[in-house]
C-alpha positions as CSV (number, residue, x, y, z in Angstrom):
1,M,50.8,31.6,20.9
2,A,52.1,34.0,20.8
3,F,49.8,35.5,18.3
4,L,47.2,34.6,20.8
5,V,48.4,36.7,23.5
6,F,49.3,39.6,21.2
7,E,46.1,39.8,20.1
8,A,45.0,39.6,24.1
9,R,47.0,42.8,24.5
10,T,46.6,44.9,21.8
11,P,44.1,47.6,21.4
12,R,42.9,46.6,18.5
13,P,42.9,43.0,17.9
14,M,42.9,41.5,14.0
15,L,41.4,38.5,16.2
16,P,39.4,39.8,19.0
17,L,39.0,37.0,21.7
18,G,36.1,37.9,23.2
19,L,34.2,37.0,20.8
20,F,34.8,33.7,21.7
21,R,33.5,34.1,25.1
22,D,30.0,33.7,23.3
23,V,29.5,29.6,23.4
24,R,27.8,29.5,20.8
25,F,30.4,31.1,18.7
26,A,32.6,29.0,20.2
27,V,30.5,26.1,19.2
28,A,30.0,27.2,16.0
29,N,34.3,27.3,15.6
30,V,34.2,23.6,16.6
31,A,31.4,22.5,14.1
32,S,33.1,24.2,11.2
33,F,36.2,22.5,12.3
34,A,34.7,19.3,12.7
35,L,33.3,19.7,9.0
36,G,36.3,20.7,7.5
37,L,37.9,17.4,9.3
38,T,35.2,15.1,8.4
39,S,33.2,16.4,4.9
40,Y,36.2,18.3,3.1
41,T,38.7,15.9,3.8
42,S,36.6,12.8,2.6
43,V,36.6,14.5,-1.1
44,F,40.4,14.0,-1.2
45,L,40.3,10.6,0.5
46,Y,37.5,9.5,-2.7
47,S,39.8,9.9,-4.7
48,M,42.5,8.0,-3.7
49,F,40.0,5.4,-3.3
50,L,38.6,5.4,-6.4
51,Q,41.8,5.6,-8.3
52,Q,44.0,3.3,-5.9
53,A,41.4,0.7,-4.5
54,Q,39.3,1.0,-8.2
55,G,41.8,1.5,-10.9
56,W,40.0,4.5,-12.4
57,S,41.8,7.5,-14.0
58,P,41.6,11.1,-12.7
59,T,39.3,11.9,-15.6
60,Q,36.9,9.1,-14.5
61,T,37.4,9.3,-10.8
62,G,35.8,13.0,-11.2
63,L,33.0,11.9,-13.6
64,R,32.1,9.4,-10.8
65,M,32.2,11.6,-7.7
66,A,30.0,14.5,-9.7
67,P,26.3,13.5,-7.6
68,L,28.5,14.6,-4.3
69,F,28.2,17.8,-6.1
70,L,25.8,18.1,-8.3
71,V,23.7,17.6,-5.3
72,Q,25.2,20.5,-3.5
73,M,24.5,23.1,-6.2
74,V,21.0,22.2,-6.6
75,V,20.2,22.5,-3.0
76,S,21.6,25.0,-1.9
77,P,20.2,28.0,-3.4
78,A,17.5,26.6,-1.3
79,I,19.2,26.9,1.8
80,G,18.3,30.5,2.9
81,R,14.3,29.3,2.3
82,L,14.6,26.4,4.5
83,S,16.9,28.1,7.5
84,Q,13.8,30.3,7.3
85,R,11.1,28.2,7.9
86,Y,13.2,25.5,10.1
87,G,16.4,27.2,11.7
88,H,19.6,26.7,11.6
89,S,19.7,24.5,14.1
90,A,17.9,21.6,12.2
91,L,19.6,21.8,9.0
92,M,22.8,22.3,10.7
93,T,22.4,19.1,12.5
94,S,20.7,16.9,9.5
95,G,23.7,18.1,6.8
96,Y,26.3,16.8,9.4
97,L,23.8,13.4,10.3
98,A,23.5,13.3,6.5
99,S,27.1,13.7,5.7
100,G,28.2,11.0,8.9
101,L,25.8,8.1,6.9
102,S,27.4,8.1,3.7
103,M,30.8,8.2,5.2
104,L,29.8,5.3,7.4
105,G,28.4,3.6,4.3
106,M,31.6,4.2,2.4
107,C,32.8,1.7,5.1
108,W,30.7,-1.0,3.2
109,V,32.3,0.0,-0.6
110,G,35.4,-2.3,-1.6
111,P,37.4,-2.3,-4.9
112,S,34.0,-4.0,-7.1
113,T,30.9,-1.8,-5.5
114,P,29.0,-0.8,-8.3
115,N,28.9,2.9,-9.5
116,V,25.2,3.2,-8.5
117,T,25.8,2.3,-5.2
118,I,28.8,4.7,-4.2
119,G,27.1,7.2,-6.4
120,L,23.8,7.0,-4.0
121,L,26.3,8.1,-1.6
122,F,28.1,10.5,-2.6
123,A,24.7,12.2,-3.4
124,V,23.8,11.8,0.5
125,G,27.1,13.4,1.4
126,G,26.3,16.3,-1.1
127,L,23.3,16.6,0.5
128,G,24.9,17.0,3.9
129,N,27.8,19.5,2.5
130,A,24.7,21.3,1.4
131,L,22.6,21.8,4.5
132,S,25.5,22.2,6.9
133,I,28.1,24.7,5.6
134,P,26.1,27.8,4.6
135,T,23.9,27.3,8.2
136,G,27.2,26.7,10.1
137,S,28.7,29.9,8.9
138,A,25.0,32.0,8.8
139,A,24.6,31.0,12.6
140,A,28.3,32.3,13.8
141,M,27.5,35.1,11.9
142,S,24.7,35.5,14.1
143,F,26.5,35.1,17.1
144,A,28.4,38.6,17.0
145,P,28.0,41.7,16.3
146,R,27.0,43.5,13.0
147,E,30.5,45.5,12.9
148,R,32.6,42.5,13.1
149,S,30.7,40.6,10.3
150,G,34.4,40.5,8.2
151,V,36.4,39.2,11.3
152,V,33.4,36.6,12.3
153,S,33.8,35.6,8.3
154,A,37.4,34.6,8.2
155,V,37.7,32.7,11.5
156,I,35.0,30.6,10.5
157,N,36.9,30.3,7.0
158,A,39.8,29.6,8.7
159,T,38.8,27.2,11.3
160,R,37.7,25.1,8.7
161,Q,40.5,25.2,6.3
162,S,42.7,24.3,9.1
163,G,40.1,21.3,10.4
164,T,40.5,20.4,6.0
165,A,44.9,20.5,7.1
166,I,44.9,18.4,9.8
167,G,42.4,15.7,8.7
168,I,44.1,15.4,5.2
169,A,47.0,14.8,7.5
170,L,45.9,12.9,10.2
171,L,43.2,10.9,8.4
172,G,45.4,10.2,5.7
173,A,47.7,8.9,7.8
174,L,45.4,6.7,9.6
175,M,44.8,5.3,6.1
176,S,48.4,4.4,5.2
177,M,48.9,3.1,8.2
178,R,45.9,0.8,7.7
179,A,46.4,-0.3,4.7
180,T,49.8,-1.1,5.3
181,A,49.6,-3.2,8.0
182,L,46.6,-4.8,6.1
183,L,49.0,-5.9,3.4
184,T,51.7,-6.9,5.4
185,A,49.3,-9.5,6.9
186,H,48.1,-10.6,3.6
187,L,51.5,-11.5,2.0
188,E,52.7,-13.1,5.3
189,N,49.8,-15.0,5.3
190,A,50.5,-16.3,1.4
191,G,53.6,-17.3,2.6
192,V,55.4,-14.2,1.4
193,A,59.1,-14.0,2.6
194,N,59.8,-10.4,2.9
195,A,56.2,-9.3,3.1
196,G,57.5,-6.1,4.6
197,A,59.3,-5.0,1.8
198,V,57.0,-6.0,-0.5
199,T,54.4,-3.8,1.7
200,R,56.6,-0.2,1.3
201,A,57.2,-1.1,-2.3
202,A,53.4,-1.0,-3.6
203,V,52.3,1.2,-1.1
204,S,55.0,4.1,-1.1
205,R,55.7,3.5,-5.1
206,H,52.7,1.7,-6.5
207,D,55.3,-1.3,-7.5
208,F,53.4,-4.5,-7.7
209,A,56.3,-6.6,-9.4
210,A,58.2,-6.7,-6.1
211,D,57.1,-10.4,-5.4
212,A,57.4,-12.7,-9.4
213,A,56.2,-15.5,-7.3
214,M,52.8,-14.0,-6.6
215,G,52.8,-11.5,-9.9
216,K,51.4,-8.2,-10.7
217,D,47.8,-9.0,-10.7
218,G,48.2,-11.2,-7.1
219,L,49.4,-8.1,-5.5
220,R,47.5,-5.4,-7.2
221,D,44.2,-7.8,-5.9
222,L,45.5,-7.3,-2.7
223,F,46.8,-4.0,-2.6
224,A,43.1,-3.1,-4.0
225,A,41.6,-4.8,-1.0
226,A,44.0,-3.7,1.9
227,Y,44.0,0.0,0.9
228,A,40.1,-0.3,1.4
229,G,40.1,-1.7,4.6
230,G,42.4,1.8,5.2
231,F,39.9,3.8,3.7
232,H,36.7,2.3,6.1
233,A,39.2,3.3,9.0
234,A,39.6,6.3,8.0
235,M,36.1,6.9,7.2
236,L,34.7,5.5,10.1
237,T,36.6,7.4,12.3
238,A,35.2,10.9,10.3
239,A,31.7,9.6,10.4
240,I,32.1,9.5,14.4
241,V,33.1,12.8,14.2
242,S,30.6,13.9,12.3
243,F,27.7,12.3,14.5
244,V,29.2,13.3,18.0
245,T,29.3,17.1,16.2
246,A,25.9,16.8,15.1
247,G,24.5,17.1,18.8
248,P,26.3,20.3,20.3
249,S,26.1,21.9,17.3
250,G,22.2,21.8,16.6
251,R,21.9,22.5,20.1
252,H,23.3,25.8,20.1
253,S,22.9,27.0,16.4
254,G,19.3,28.5,17.1
255,A,20.0,30.3,19.7
256,G,22.0,33.9,18.0
257,R,19.4,34.0,15.5
258,G,16.3,35.3,17.0
259,S,18.0,37.8,19.8
260,F,20.2,39.5,17.2
261,G,17.5,39.2,14.7
262,A,15.1,40.7,16.9
263,R,17.5,43.4,18.3
264,N,18.3,44.6,14.5
265,Q,14.2,44.0,13.5
266,S,13.6,46.6,16.0
267,Q,16.1,49.3,14.7
268,S,15.0,51.2,11.6
269,P,16.7,51.0,8.4
270,G,19.0,54.4,9.0
271,M,20.2,53.2,12.6
272,R,21.5,50.0,11.8
273,L,22.7,51.0,9.4
274,A,24.4,53.9,10.8
275,P,27.2,52.4,12.8
276,T,28.2,49.8,10.5
277,A,29.3,52.3,8.4
278,K,30.9,54.2,10.8
279,T,32.8,51.2,12.7
280,R,33.6,49.8,8.7
281,L,35.3,53.4,8.4
282,R,37.2,52.7,11.6
283,A,38.0,49.1,11.4
284,G,40.8,49.6,8.2
285,F,44.3,48.9,8.8
286,G,47.6,51.0,7.9
287,V,46.0,53.5,5.0
288,R,43.0,53.7,6.7
289,D,44.1,54.5,9.7
290,A,46.2,57.3,8.0
291,L,43.2,58.6,6.6
292,D,41.1,58.5,9.4
293,Q,44.0,60.5,11.8
294,V,44.3,63.1,8.3
295,S,40.4,63.3,8.2
296,E,40.2,63.8,12.3
297,A,43.3,66.8,12.4
298,V,41.8,68.6,9.2
299,K,38.3,68.6,11.2
300,R,40.0,70.3,13.9
301,W,42.0,73.0,12.3
302,M,38.8,73.7,10.6
303,R,37.0,74.1,14.0
304,A,39.9,76.1,15.2
305,Q,39.3,78.1,12.2
306,A,35.8,78.8,12.7
307,S,36.2,79.5,16.6
308,S,39.1,82.3,15.8
309,S,36.5,83.5,13.1
310,N,33.9,83.7,15.8
311,A,36.2,85.4,17.9
312,S,37.4,88.5,15.2
313,D,33.7,88.9,14.2
314,V,32.7,89.7,18.4
315,A,36.0,92.2,18.9
């Protein structure tokens, strides 16, 4: 809050709050935050599920998650051409819907789900990321003046990373609490007297020898089923957020491209670049400000010398 107050009062803010007066830019940042909260956070949750519920090693987990990244790598180079043809709005909406469908499908995977099924869901999620990440950034950039491009890019990245940090904390806590509750219920139904202590040992320390009567294998199977249930709760929450975000982000993402693009297309290259270069020269901090002041002082001195010389010639 103190940072926002300071930025609102300083003459040269690092974060111009006036950018958020444009509803389209504000919505683009909310969509970026939601992307971090859902898709970026899901990568962390996927790896936890594959290791804890399905029992794969870190290396095997990375290989099984490869479709998520391979599809994104293949599709991303074509996003520029697709944006020109269909617009940011259609691609962003499709991306959030694809990510939501992928996470919703994860609500039905379990400890014994085959790799092909999970790989297909990862591929759909990778397609969603490829459609939503670059178009979201491009849409936000189109809603701000060109000389603010650097600031806008930083704001979009900051909101996305903030969403990721908060998403890992919230969805991770949701997954853990749900898994703990399910495992405790399973143990109580199995007649384990100290179900709470056994659950804490299994979830917190991965100690599956706490209950000798049930055995390690029996407790591990219950833990895997409970962990999958916690994963399902987190995935369902992320899918709902992704679906909800698809509507507003799609409606507002296409409006800025036309007006901003048309305004700049009507200008010649020289007229379009000159304000940008001038603004970049003045937009720095620290050393750049000092150089600007020195440059202005030198110019004033040269004008004074020229005026003095002209006066002497007249005399």
